[in-house]
N, C-alpha and C positions, 0 to 999 in steps of 0.2 A: 802490454798494459800492466800497471801495478794497482792494487786495490787496498784501501784501508777500510776496516769493518768494525762495527760494534753494534750490540743490541742490548735492549733493556726492557723489562716488563714490570708493571706496577699495578697493585690492586686497585688504585684509585681511592677516592675519598668516601664512597658510599657503599661499596661492596665489602662483604666480610671475607670473601675468598677470591683468589685469582684463578679464573678458569681459562686464562690464556696460557699457551706454552710457546717457547721460543727456542731456536737453535741457531747458533753461529759456529759453523764448523769450517775453520780456515784451512784445514788439511784438504778437505774435499771441495772447498769453495761452495759450500751448501748452506743455504739460509732459509729458515722456516719461521712462519708466524701462524699459529693456530688459535682460534677463538672458540672455545667449547660452549655448547648449549645442551641443556637437558635438566630434568628434574632431579631432586635429591642430591644436588651437588655433583652430578655425574659429568658435567661439562668439562671439568678439569681432567677427568679420566679419559674422555674421548680425545681431547686435544693432546694429552700426553702420549696416548697410543699412536696417534697420527704422526707426531714428531719422531717417536722411537722407531716406528715401522719404516718411515721414509728414510731416515738416516741409515738404518740397518740395510735397507735395500740398496741404497747408493754405495755404501761401503763394501757390500758383498758382491756387487756387480763388477766383473772385470771389464776392462776396456775392449776386450776382444769378443764381447758378447754378441755382436752383430758384425761379421766380417764384410758385409755388403756396404757398410757405411765407412766413409773416409776416416782414417786414423788421424790422431793429433798428438802433439807433444804434451798436451794436457791429458788427464786420465780419459776424458771423453772429448770427441769432436762436438761441434755444435749440433749436428744431426743426432749423434748418439745421446747427448745430453737431453735433447727433446724427447727421445724415445724412453730413456731410463727414468726421467722425471715423471712422465705420464704413467709408466708402469708402477712406479712407487706410490703415486696417489691412488691408483686403482687398488693396489694391495692394501693400503691403509683403509680405504673404504670397506673392503671385504673383511678386514680384521675387526673393525668396529661393529659392522653389521652382525658378525658372528657372535660377538659379546652381547649385543642386544638380543639376538635370537635365543641365547642361552640364559638370559636374565629373566627372573620371575618378577622381582620387585625393583630393587635398587639398580639404577643405571639403565632401565629399559627406556628406549627412545632417545638415548644420548646421541649427540652428533657434534660435529665441529666444522667450522670453516677452515680453509687452509690457503695460504699463499706461500709458494716455495720458489727458490731460484738456484740455479747452478751458474757460476761464472766461468766462462772459458777464456782464459787469459790470453793465449796466443791469437785467438780470433777477436779479442776485445768485444765479446758478446755476452749479454745476460740472457740466459734461457729461463723463462719463468712459467709457472702454472698456477692456477687458482680454481677454487670452488667456494662459492659463498661471497661474502662482502669484505673480506680482507683484501688489501690493495697493494699494488706496486705503482710508485710514481717515479718519473725521471725529472730531475732538475738540471736544466742546461741553459747556461747564459742568461740566468735570471727568470727563466720560464719553467713553471711546474706543470707537468703533463701526466695525467693518469694513464697507465699502460694497460690497466685491467678495467673491465666493466662489471659492476656489482651484479650478483645473481640474487636479486631482491624484488619484492613486489613493488617497491618504490621505483626501481629502475624500469620495470615493465611499464608502470604508469607513465614515466617520463618518455619512454620510447613510443608509447601509444598516443602521445600528444598532450599529456597532462589533463585528460578529460575527467571531470568529476572530482571527488574528494581524494586527496593524496593519501595513499596507504602509509602506515608507519614504516620508518626506515629499517627497523630491526626484524622485519618479516623476510626471511631468506627463502629463496626458491630451490636452491641446491645446497647440500652439505654432505660431508662424509659420514656414512654410517646409517642412513635412513632407508636407502634403497639397495637392492642387490647390484645394480649397475648405475653409474652416473656419467654424464659427460664431463671430461676433464679438459679444460681450456688451456692450451699451451701455446706460447709465442716466444719471440726472441727480439732483442733490441741491440743494435750495434752501438758501441760506446765511443765517445770522444773524450780526450783528456779534459778533465775538469767536470765531467758529468758526476752527478750524485743520484743514487737510487735510494728510495725510501720504501721499505716494506712495513705495513702497519695493520693493526686491527681497527675495527670501527670505533673503538674507544678513543682513537686519535682523530680519524678523519671526520667523525660525526660532530666533534666539538671544537676542533682546531681548524681554522679557516686555511685555505690555500695560501693566502697572503701571510698568515702567521707562520706557516711551514716554511715559506720562502725566506722570511725574515730570520728564522732560526738557523737555516742553512747558510744564509749569507753572513750573518753575524759570526758564525763559528767557522767560516771558510778557512781562516788562517789558524784555527785551533784544531783540536782533535775531534774525530767523529764521536768519541765518547761524550765530549762536552755538548756536541750538537744534539745527541740523543737525550741527554739529561735536560737540556733546555726545552725540548719538545714535551717531555713529561711535565716539566714545570708549567709550561703554557697550558697544558690540559688541566692541571690542577687549579690554575687561575680561573678556569671555566667551570670549576666544581667537580671535575673528573668523576661523573656519575657511573662510569663503567671502568672495567679493567683496561689498561692502556699498554700496548706493546709496539715497539718500533725498532727496526734495524736500518742502519745506514751503511751503504756501500759507496765509497768515494773512489773515483777512477782517476789515475794520473798516468801520463805518458812516461815510458821508460826513458831514462837519460841516455 
């Protein structure tokens, strides 16, 4: 499998500061979107720590770290990618929690959502992990499917049958940095040629409909992934872009 990738983040139209962080590392085939939350502008610190720690962990982990797992021509096999990505998110949570514990005023209570992915080329598989309400979608043959489920009060309400008044969508139930330990949700998806993956913060999926995401991906199918990302940011701004907006696109193509 061959992949084309691009990512972009934008402050939006109503925020003074961008608290999202993004990483597109084509050497490691590592992709991250983090959406920081916290008082005193500390959300950007939390999201930046998360991205830096996860990237460092992936880069510093050798492919022989667990000899019990099957090796691959990629740096990691699918099983190894699953383990190392989970470990990286756990380490990022610990690092942010330590900063919170050592903070007296500024930055206390900061946290961040995270969605991250490692692409294993030879296995044509996306291994992804998330905490919070940043998402991964797969677009295949005109159908957009969310591969993650939000860790939010609103999602709990939906899962419980939508009884009573709906909670606000921005109330998250899990995030990096607030607890000593957190559940990290890791999964994998086998790709087909022509598949497109979208990683994004809630600044995109809360204000841009699934239909609009599909339209942007279809419209730009013959163009670059960069153009598709830019188009999604433009669509969010047409809706007022009240939040920071971050999106990464991974387009999969069969090898010739």
